[in-house]
Backbone as JSON Lines, residues from 0, in Angstrom:
{"i":0,"aa":"X","n":[24.91,155.82,133.03],"ca":[25.82,155.47,133.96],"c":[26.31,153.93,133.92]}
{"i":1,"aa":"X","n":[27.83,154.29,134.19],"ca":[28.48,153.03,134.31],"c":[29.01,152.51,135.27]}
{"i":2,"aa":"X","n":[29.12,151.12,135.37],"ca":[28.93,150.25,136.53],"c":[30.33,149.59,136.87]}
{"i":3,"aa":"X","n":[31.15,149.54,137.63],"ca":[32.4,149.21,137.95],"c":[33.13,148.33,138.98]}
{"i":4,"aa":"X","n":[33.54,147.13,138.52],"ca":[33.81,146.6,139.89],"c":[34.68,146.92,140.8]}
{"i":5,"aa":"X","n":[34.3,146.65,142.19],"ca":[35.44,147.2,142.95],"c":[36.39,146.96,142.83]}
{"i":6,"aa":"X","n":[37.67,147.74,143.04],"ca":[38.64,147.78,143.5],"c":[39.21,146.85,144.19]}
{"i":7,"aa":"X","n":[40.21,145.92,143.8],"ca":[41.14,145.22,144.87],"c":[42.47,145.42,144.81]}
{"i":8,"aa":"X","n":[42.95,145.5,145.94],"ca":[44.25,146.24,145.87],"c":[45.37,144.45,145.05]}
{"i":9,"aa":"X","n":[46.16,145.05,144.44],"ca":[47.11,144.3,143.57],"c":[48.28,143.66,144.67]}
{"i":10,"aa":"X","n":[48.03,142.73,145.08],"ca":[49.09,142.36,146.03],"c":[48.98,140.72,146.5]}
{"i":11,"aa":"X","n":[50.16,140.04,146.45],"ca":[50.53,138.88,146.32],"c":[50.21,138.38,148.01]}
{"i":12,"aa":"X","n":[51.09,136.68,148.11],"ca":[50.96,136.63,149.78],"c":[52.37,137.2,150.72]}
{"i":13,"aa":"X","n":[52.07,137.71,151.42],"ca":[53.14,138.08,152.35],"c":[53.93,136.68,152.62]}
{"i":14,"aa":"X","n":[55.79,137.04,152.78],"ca":[56.35,135.7,153.04],"c":[56.07,135.22,154.69]}
{"i":15,"aa":"X","n":[55.27,135.6,155.34],"ca":[54.74,135.57,156.75],"c":[53.6,134.49,156.47]}
{"i":16,"aa":"X","n":[53.08,135.25,155.37],"ca":[51.44,134.09,155.17],"c":[52.09,132.71,154.41]}
{"i":17,"aa":"X","n":[53.46,132.72,153.7],"ca":[53.76,131.46,153.17],"c":[54.11,130.53,153.77]}
{"i":18,"aa":"X","n":[55.22,131.18,155.17],"ca":[55.77,130.38,156.23],"c":[54.83,129.96,157.05]}
{"i":19,"aa":"X","n":[53.74,130.25,157.4],"ca":[53.05,129.64,158.46],"c":[52.12,128.38,157.44]}
{"i":20,"aa":"X","n":[51.97,128.82,156.09],"ca":[51.3,127.8,155.48],"c":[52.18,126.5,155.11]}
{"i":21,"aa":"X","n":[53.48,126.97,155.12],"ca":[54.24,125.91,154.84],"c":[54.71,124.96,156.32]}
{"i":22,"aa":"X","n":[54.57,125.68,157.51],"ca":[54.74,125.08,158.66],"c":[53.4,124.03,158.94]}
{"i":23,"aa":"X","n":[52.66,124.5,158.54],"ca":[51.11,123.64,158.69],"c":[51.02,122.17,157.99]}
{"i":24,"aa":"X","n":[51.49,122.39,156.7],"ca":[51.41,121.67,155.9],"c":[52.86,120.51,156.39]}
{"i":25,"aa":"X","n":[53.64,120.86,156.86],"ca":[54.84,119.8,157.5],"c":[54.18,119.48,158.65]}
{"i":26,"aa":"X","n":[53.66,120.23,159.82],"ca":[53.21,119.22,160.83],"c":[52.1,118.5,160.32]}
{"i":27,"aa":"X","n":[51.11,118.54,159.24],"ca":[50.39,117.46,158.76],"c":[50.97,116.38,157.82]}
{"i":28,"aa":"X","n":[52.39,116.64,157.4],"ca":[52.37,115.58,156.57],"c":[53.3,114.64,157.67]}
{"i":29,"aa":"X","n":[53.81,115.06,158.57],"ca":[54.41,114.54,159.68],"c":[53.7,113.8,160.47]}
{"i":30,"aa":"X","n":[52.18,114.25,161.06],"ca":[51.81,113.23,161.56],"c":[50.88,112.14,160.69]}
{"i":31,"aa":"X","n":[50.7,112.33,159.37],"ca":[50.3,111.21,158.44],"c":[51.15,110.6,158.19]}
{"i":32,"aa":"X","n":[52.37,110.67,158.28],"ca":[53.58,110.22,157.16],"c":[53.26,108.33,158.0]}
{"i":33,"aa":"X","n":[53.25,108.3,159.53],"ca":[53.75,106.54,159.78],"c":[52.64,106.11,159.47]}
{"i":34,"aa":"X","n":[51.0,106.78,159.58],"ca":[50.33,105.93,159.17],"c":[49.97,105.51,157.5]}
{"i":35,"aa":"X","n":[50.64,106.5,157.07],"ca":[50.57,106.06,155.24],"c":[52.12,105.03,155.23]}
{"i":36,"aa":"X","n":[52.75,104.12,156.01],"ca":[53.42,103.81,156.03],"c":[53.36,102.43,156.26]}
{"i":37,"aa":"X","n":[52.49,102.35,157.16],"ca":[51.53,101.12,157.74],"c":[50.09,100.85,156.53]}
{"i":38,"aa":"X","n":[50.0,101.59,155.93],"ca":[48.84,101.2,154.98],"c":[49.57,100.9,154.05]}
{"i":39,"aa":"X","n":[51.08,101.19,153.56],"ca":[51.46,100.46,152.68],"c":[51.82,99.22,152.47]}
{"i":40,"aa":"X","n":[52.22,98.79,153.78],"ca":[53.11,97.77,154.25],"c":[51.76,96.7,154.22]}
{"i":41,"aa":"X","n":[50.71,97.31,154.73],"ca":[49.18,96.31,154.94],"c":[49.09,95.69,153.59]}
{"i":42,"aa":"X","n":[49.1,96.74,152.55],"ca":[48.97,96.68,151.05],"c":[49.58,95.66,150.37]}
{"i":43,"aa":"X","n":[50.61,95.75,150.77],"ca":[51.6,94.65,150.35],"c":[51.18,93.09,150.87]}
{"i":44,"aa":"X","n":[51.14,92.68,151.98],"ca":[50.5,91.54,151.99],"c":[48.98,91.36,151.35]}
{"i":45,"aa":"X","n":[48.18,92.11,151.64],"ca":[47.41,91.93,150.78],"c":[47.26,91.43,149.52]}
{"i":46,"aa":"X","n":[48.11,92.14,149.32],"ca":[48.44,92.28,147.2],"c":[48.61,90.99,146.99]}
{"i":47,"aa":"X","n":[49.99,90.45,147.6],"ca":[50.04,88.67,147.78],"c":[49.58,87.73,148.05]}
{"i":48,"aa":"X","n":[48.29,87.92,148.87],"ca":[47.42,86.75,149.33],"c":[46.5,87.0,147.93]}
{"i":49,"aa":"X","n":[46.34,87.71,147.51],"ca":[45.22,88.2,146.0],"c":[46.24,87.47,145.15]}
{"i":50,"aa":"X","n":[46.8,87.47,145.02],"ca":[47.63,87.21,143.71],"c":[47.83,85.58,144.12]}
{"i":51,"aa":"X","n":[48.28,84.95,145.47],"ca":[47.87,83.68,145.42],"c":[46.45,83.1,144.92]}
{"i":52,"aa":"X","n":[45.71,83.69,145.52],"ca":[44.05,83.24,145.21],"c":[44.09,83.41,143.77]}
{"i":53,"aa":"X","n":[44.71,84.04,142.97],"ca":[44.58,84.1,141.74],"c":[44.88,83.07,140.91]}
{"i":54,"aa":"X","n":[46.29,82.89,141.31],"ca":[46.7,82.13,140.78],"c":[46.12,80.34,141.31]}
{"i":55,"aa":"X","n":[45.77,79.99,142.48],"ca":[44.77,79.21,142.72],"c":[43.88,78.88,141.62]}
{"i":56,"aa":"X","n":[43.13,79.77,141.39],"ca":[41.9,80.03,140.73],"c":[42.3,79.19,138.94]}
{"i":57,"aa":"X","n":[43.71,79.95,138.67],"ca":[44.43,80.0,137.4],"c":[44.6,78.76,137.1]}
{"i":58,"aa":"X","n":[45.66,78.1,138.58],"ca":[45.37,76.63,138.51],"c":[44.34,75.81,138.15]}
{"i":59,"aa":"X","n":[43.45,75.9,138.83],"ca":[42.18,75.0,138.67],"c":[42.01,75.18,137.29]}
{"i":60,"aa":"X","n":[42.01,76.24,136.6],"ca":[41.3,76.48,135.1],"c":[42.36,75.87,134.38]}
{"i":61,"aa":"X","n":[43.37,75.82,134.69],"ca":[44.88,74.97,133.31],"c":[44.33,73.57,133.45]}
{"i":62,"aa":"X","n":[43.93,73.43,135.14],"ca":[44.0,71.67,135.05],"c":[42.61,71.34,134.26]}
{"i":63,"aa":"X","n":[41.48,72.06,134.18],"ca":[40.51,71.75,133.47],"c":[40.56,71.43,132.25]}
{"i":64,"aa":"X","n":[41.4,73.25,131.32],"ca":[41.68,73.25,130.06],"c":[42.7,72.1,129.2]}
{"i":65,"aa":"X","n":[43.52,71.8,130.52],"ca":[44.58,70.66,129.7],"c":[43.91,69.2,130.24]}
{"i":66,"aa":"X","n":[42.89,69.18,131.04],"ca":[42.89,67.88,131.14],"c":[44.35,67.01,131.85]}
{"i":67,"aa":"X","n":[44.68,67.82,132.82],"ca":[45.92,67.24,133.33],"c":[45.67,67.61,134.71]}
{"i":68,"aa":"X","n":[46.66,66.85,136.1],"ca":[46.52,67.36,137.29],"c":[47.59,68.41,136.77]}
{"i":69,"aa":"X","n":[47.3,69.28,137.55],"ca":[48.11,70.63,137.9],"c":[48.21,70.75,139.16]}
{"i":70,"aa":"X","n":[49.55,71.38,139.72],"ca":[50.02,71.58,141.45],"c":[50.64,72.52,141.22]}
{"i":71,"aa":"X","n":[49.85,73.69,142.11],"ca":[50.25,74.84,143.04],"c":[50.95,74.21,144.26]}
{"i":72,"aa":"X","n":[52.19,75.23,144.35],"ca":[52.89,74.54,145.42],"c":[53.54,75.85,145.85]}
{"i":73,"aa":"X","n":[53.63,75.72,147.11],"ca":[54.43,77.07,148.02],"c":[55.79,76.59,148.64]}
{"i":74,"aa":"X","n":[56.51,77.32,148.76],"ca":[57.8,76.43,149.07],"c":[58.26,77.89,150.54]}
{"i":75,"aa":"X","n":[58.06,77.37,151.75],"ca":[58.36,78.2,152.94],"c":[60.02,78.65,153.13]}
{"i":76,"aa":"X","n":[60.75,77.38,152.44],"ca":[62.05,77.52,152.82],"c":[63.04,79.07,151.71]}
{"i":77,"aa":"X","n":[62.32,78.88,150.95],"ca":[62.43,79.73,149.75],"c":[61.56,81.25,149.24]}
{"i":78,"aa":"X","n":[60.62,81.13,149.98],"ca":[59.44,82.06,150.24],"c":[58.93,82.36,148.43]}
{"i":79,"aa":"X","n":[58.94,81.15,147.86],"ca":[58.77,80.9,146.5],"c":[57.03,80.47,146.33]}
{"i":80,"aa":"X","n":[56.49,80.51,145.34],"ca":[55.27,79.74,145.12],"c":[55.45,79.62,143.41]}
{"i":81,"aa":"X","n":[54.23,79.12,142.86],"ca":[53.99,78.75,141.31],"c":[53.03,77.66,141.17]}
{"i":82,"aa":"X","n":[53.23,77.16,139.84],"ca":[52.23,76.26,139.43],"c":[52.77,75.28,138.7]}
{"i":83,"aa":"X","n":[52.93,74.08,138.45],"ca":[53.73,73.35,137.59],"c":[52.55,71.92,137.14]}
{"i":84,"aa":"X","n":[52.96,71.39,136.17],"ca":[52.23,70.12,136.09],"c":[52.67,68.75,136.68]}
{"i":85,"aa":"X","n":[51.56,68.49,137.48],"ca":[51.99,66.99,138.35],"c":[52.83,66.17,137.4]}
{"i":86,"aa":"X","n":[54.11,65.8,137.51],"ca":[54.34,64.67,136.7],"c":[54.84,63.45,137.56]}
{"i":87,"aa":"X","n":[55.01,61.93,136.82],"ca":[55.06,60.96,137.69],"c":[56.25,61.41,138.16]}
{"i":88,"aa":"X","n":[56.73,60.42,139.24],"ca":[58.02,60.17,140.02],"c":[59.29,59.76,138.94]}
{"i":89,"aa":"X","n":[60.39,60.76,139.28],"ca":[61.43,60.49,138.54],"c":[61.23,61.19,137.16]}
{"i":90,"aa":"X","n":[59.79,62.32,136.97],"ca":[59.75,62.9,135.9],"c":[60.0,64.45,135.85]}
{"i":91,"aa":"X","n":[60.78,65.03,134.73],"ca":[60.8,66.12,134.37],"c":[59.77,67.07,134.94]}
{"i":92,"aa":"X","n":[60.28,68.19,135.65],"ca":[59.42,69.17,136.29],"c":[59.0,70.21,135.4]}
{"i":93,"aa":"X","n":[57.87,70.08,135.19],"ca":[56.99,71.29,133.98],"c":[56.55,72.58,134.66]}
{"i":94,"aa":"X","n":[57.4,73.44,134.75],"ca":[56.67,74.75,135.66],"c":[56.13,75.52,134.75]}
{"i":95,"aa":"X","n":[54.78,75.94,135.44],"ca":[53.92,76.98,134.4],"c":[54.23,78.51,134.85]}
{"i":96,"aa":"X","n":[54.32,78.95,136.22],"ca":[54.57,79.95,136.87],"c":[55.35,79.87,138.14]}
{"i":97,"aa":"X","n":[55.96,81.26,138.36],"ca":[56.99,80.84,139.61],"c":[56.9,82.54,140.16]}
{"i":98,"aa":"X","n":[56.56,82.53,141.15],"ca":[56.54,83.97,142.31],"c":[57.31,83.8,143.17]}
{"i":99,"aa":"X","n":[58.11,85.08,143.4],"ca":[58.68,84.84,144.79],"c":[57.86,86.09,145.8]}
{"i":100,"aa":"X","n":[58.44,86.06,146.68],"ca":[57.31,87.2,147.78],"c":[58.62,88.42,148.34]}
{"i":101,"aa":"X","n":[57.61,89.41,148.71],"ca":[58.87,89.94,149.0],"c":[59.49,90.03,150.48]}
{"i":102,"aa":"X","n":[60.64,90.86,150.77],"ca":[61.84,90.09,151.61],"c":[61.32,90.18,152.74]}
{"i":103,"aa":"X","n":[59.95,91.08,153.12],"ca":[59.34,91.07,154.91],"c":[58.9,90.1,154.53]}
{"i":104,"aa":"X","n":[58.21,89.05,153.48],"ca":[57.25,88.0,153.81],"c":[57.67,86.98,153.44]}
{"i":105,"aa":"X","n":[56.75,85.89,154.53],"ca":[57.41,84.44,154.71],"c":[55.69,83.21,154.52]}
{"i":106,"aa":"X","n":[55.93,82.48,154.46],"ca":[54.91,81.18,153.69],"c":[55.1,80.68,155.34]}
{"i":107,"aa":"X","n":[54.08,80.0,155.44],"ca":[53.95,78.85,156.48],"c":[52.58,78.13,156.62]}
{"i":108,"aa":"X","n":[52.6,77.11,156.69],"ca":[51.88,76.09,156.48],"c":[52.03,74.53,157.51]}
{"i":109,"aa":"X","n":[50.44,73.81,157.34],"ca":[50.74,72.39,158.1],"c":[51.79,71.86,157.45]}
{"i":110,"aa":"X","n":[52.87,71.18,158.72],"ca":[53.83,70.25,158.13],"c":[53.34,69.3,157.75]}
{"i":111,"aa":"X","n":[52.21,68.81,158.13],"ca":[51.88,67.37,157.46],"c":[51.43,67.09,155.88]}
{"i":112,"aa":"X","n":[50.91,68.14,155.83],"ca":[50.28,69.06,154.3],"c":[51.66,68.96,153.38]}
{"i":113,"aa":"X","n":[53.12,69.19,153.98],"ca":[54.2,69.3,152.7],"c":[54.47,68.11,152.5]}
{"i":114,"aa":"X","n":[55.41,68.21,151.46],"ca":[55.83,67.11,150.51],"c":[57.35,66.73,150.81]}
{"i":115,"aa":"X","n":[58.32,66.08,150.43],"ca":[59.25,65.58,150.87],"c":[60.47,67.0,150.76]}
{"i":116,"aa":"X","n":[60.51,67.56,149.97],"ca":[61.17,68.85,149.53],"c":[60.68,70.14,150.97]}
{"i":117,"aa":"X","n":[59.36,69.86,151.45],"ca":[59.03,70.78,152.43],"c":[58.0,71.82,151.98]}
{"i":118,"aa":"X","n":[57.81,71.36,150.74],"ca":[56.84,72.08,149.48],"c":[55.1,71.62,150.36]}
{"i":119,"aa":"X","n":[54.01,72.76,150.52],"ca":[53.29,72.59,150.46],"c":[52.73,72.87,149.22]}
{"i":120,"aa":"X","n":[51.47,71.55,148.9],"ca":[50.96,71.39,147.9],"c":[49.8,71.57,147.51]}
{"i":121,"aa":"X","n":[48.84,72.02,146.47],"ca":[47.55,72.08,146.43],"c":[47.27,70.94,144.71]}
{"i":122,"aa":"X","n":[46.79,69.92,144.74],"ca":[46.62,69.24,143.84],"c":[45.31,69.25,142.88]}
{"i":123,"aa":"X","n":[45.11,69.87,141.66],"ca":[43.74,70.2,141.17],"c":[43.96,68.76,140.15]}
{"i":124,"aa":"X","n":[42.82,68.58,140.21],"ca":[42.52,66.88,138.98],"c":[42.03,67.62,137.9]}
{"i":125,"aa":"X","n":[42.15,66.7,136.71],"ca":[41.47,67.07,135.61],"c":[40.07,67.91,135.61]}
{"i":126,"aa":"X","n":[39.26,67.82,136.42],"ca":[37.83,68.05,136.5],"c":[37.74,69.28,137.82]}
{"i":127,"aa":"X","n":[39.16,69.75,137.91],"ca":[38.97,70.86,138.5],"c":[38.97,71.02,140.26]}
{"i":128,"aa":"X","n":[38.77,69.34,140.65],"ca":[38.51,69.12,142.01],"c":[40.16,69.08,142.58]}
{"i":129,"aa":"X","n":[39.94,69.68,143.95],"ca":[40.79,69.4,144.81],"c":[41.54,68.34,145.63]}
{"i":130,"aa":"X","n":[42.64,68.19,145.69],"ca":[42.71,66.43,146.08],"c":[42.83,66.9,147.63]}
{"i":131,"aa":"X","n":[42.03,65.5,148.57],"ca":[41.87,65.95,149.62],"c":[43.07,65.7,150.55]}
{"i":132,"aa":"X","n":[44.19,65.38,150.17],"ca":[45.37,65.2,150.79],"c":[46.3,66.52,150.89]}
{"i":133,"aa":"X","n":[45.59,67.45,149.76],"ca":[46.39,68.91,149.64],"c":[46.22,70.07,151.04]}
{"i":134,"aa":"X","n":[47.26,70.95,151.0],"ca":[47.31,71.83,152.04],"c":[45.87,72.39,152.09]}
{"i":135,"aa":"X","n":[45.42,72.8,153.62],"ca":[44.08,73.55,153.22],"c":[44.32,74.65,153.68]}
{"i":136,"aa":"X","n":[45.6,75.04,153.97],"ca":[45.67,76.64,154.6],"c":[47.32,76.75,154.59]}
{"i":137,"aa":"X","n":[47.42,78.09,153.64],"ca":[48.84,78.58,153.66],"c":[49.05,79.77,154.07]}
{"i":138,"aa":"X","n":[49.93,80.34,155.28],"ca":[49.92,81.29,156.25],"c":[50.98,82.41,155.2]}
{"i":139,"aa":"X","n":[50.75,84.1,155.0],"ca":[51.39,84.95,154.35],"c":[51.62,85.44,155.95]}
{"i":140,"aa":"X","n":[53.11,85.86,156.33],"ca":[53.27,86.15,157.96],"c":[53.7,87.74,156.89]}
{"i":141,"aa":"X","n":[54.12,88.44,157.86],"ca":[54.84,90.19,157.79],"c":[55.31,89.94,158.85]}
{"i":142,"aa":"X","n":[56.61,90.51,158.86],"ca":[57.46,90.72,160.56],"c":[56.87,89.56,161.05]}
{"i":143,"aa":"X","n":[57.33,88.32,160.95],"ca":[57.31,87.19,162.05],"c":[55.98,87.33,162.37]}
{"i":144,"aa":"X","n":[55.01,87.46,161.95],"ca":[53.69,87.49,162.64],"c":[52.84,87.14,161.54]}
{"i":145,"aa":"X","n":[51.74,86.23,161.93],"ca":[50.6,85.53,161.02],"c":[49.78,86.94,160.47]}
{"i":146,"aa":"X","n":[50.03,87.06,159.57],"ca":[49.06,88.12,158.59],"c":[48.04,87.9,157.86]}
{"i":147,"aa":"X","n":[48.04,86.74,156.98],"ca":[46.68,87.15,156.1],"c":[47.22,85.24,155.95]}
{"i":148,"aa":"X","n":[46.11,84.44,155.41],"ca":[46.47,83.08,155.18],"c":[45.42,82.82,154.0]}
{"i":149,"aa":"X","n":[45.26,81.74,152.91],"ca":[45.01,81.11,151.91],"c":[44.41,80.54,153.04]}
{"i":150,"aa":"X","n":[42.81,79.93,152.88],"ca":[42.39,78.88,153.27],"c":[41.34,78.25,152.42]}
{"i":151,"aa":"X","n":[41.33,76.93,152.39],"ca":[40.28,75.98,151.86],"c":[39.0,76.53,152.61]}
{"i":152,"aa":"X","n":[38.01,76.03,151.96],"ca":[36.87,76.47,152.62],"c":[35.93,75.33,152.97]}
{"i":153,"aa":"X","n":[34.57,75.37,153.85],"ca":[34.45,73.61,154.39],"c":[34.26,72.86,153.26]}
{"i":154,"aa":"X","n":[33.28,73.26,152.46],"ca":[32.99,71.91,151.45],"c":[34.23,71.55,150.65]}
{"i":155,"aa":"X","n":[35.36,72.36,150.8],"ca":[36.56,72.17,150.02],"c":[36.35,72.25,148.68]}
{"i":156,"aa":"X","n":[35.52,73.23,148.24],"ca":[36.1,73.19,146.86],"c":[36.39,74.62,146.25]}
{"i":157,"aa":"X","n":[36.52,75.79,147.31],"ca":[37.05,77.23,147.28],"c":[38.09,77.29,147.77]}
{"i":158,"aa":"X","n":[39.13,78.28,147.38],"ca":[40.21,78.53,148.44],"c":[39.4,80.29,149.07]}
{"i":159,"aa":"X","n":[40.02,81.07,150.13],"ca":[39.27,82.46,150.46],"c":[40.63,82.9,151.19]}
{"i":160,"aa":"X","n":[40.43,84.2,151.19],"ca":[41.67,84.75,151.84],"c":[41.35,85.22,153.42]}
{"i":161,"aa":"X","n":[41.8,84.95,154.37],"ca":[41.3,85.34,155.88],"c":[42.53,86.16,156.55]}
{"i":162,"aa":"X","n":[41.99,86.79,157.6],"ca":[42.81,87.64,158.46],"c":[42.6,87.22,159.5]}
{"i":163,"aa":"X","n":[43.47,86.9,160.32],"ca":[43.47,86.2,161.3],"c":[43.36,87.59,162.61]}
{"i":164,"aa":"X","n":[43.87,88.92,161.98],"ca":[43.53,89.91,163.05],"c":[41.61,89.89,162.97]}
{"i":165,"aa":"X","n":[41.27,89.47,162.15],"ca":[39.46,89.65,162.12],"c":[38.57,88.54,162.98]}
{"i":166,"aa":"X","n":[39.72,87.42,163.19],"ca":[39.01,86.19,163.84],"c":[38.57,86.79,165.28]}
{"i":167,"aa":"X","n":[37.55,86.17,165.69],"ca":[36.87,86.65,167.26],"c":[38.11,85.92,168.25]}
{"i":168,"aa":"X","n":[38.06,86.73,169.53],"ca":[38.56,85.99,170.47],"c":[38.01,85.28,171.37]}
{"i":169,"aa":"X","n":[38.69,83.94,171.52],"ca":[38.7,82.94,172.15],"c":[38.78,83.04,173.3]}
């Protein structure tokens, strides 16, 4: 006796079933799109803060490797930042790296830590130490609101990323 598989009708999806599935997908996409847009904007500022932190670590490594003073600079006026060798007054600037922020991001920092041209500077000595007069906090704002900050830890050895939204309410 031969076994046969049960027969199924050879039919596809009806037009009504396809329309219902497409309508459900449209509703789900319209509900999730605003949340995804906010997620992507948040990633931009986080990625920028990580890039700044990596640049600071690289600048320290360059100071040690070259045996020279290296400056990481942040220019709030032009929303740019980078690394250069520290040159004597009147010497030609020797840029090593330069970055620009996205259009909706801006830099902010303590005005007391700014140099004559308004740039915030972090000076690394040839042994990798951070000069005590260097900027201790650089904020990256998104749409005119503080978003993330690069801050020097309390012993003054390393920088870290801080999110002001995670700070406890005072």
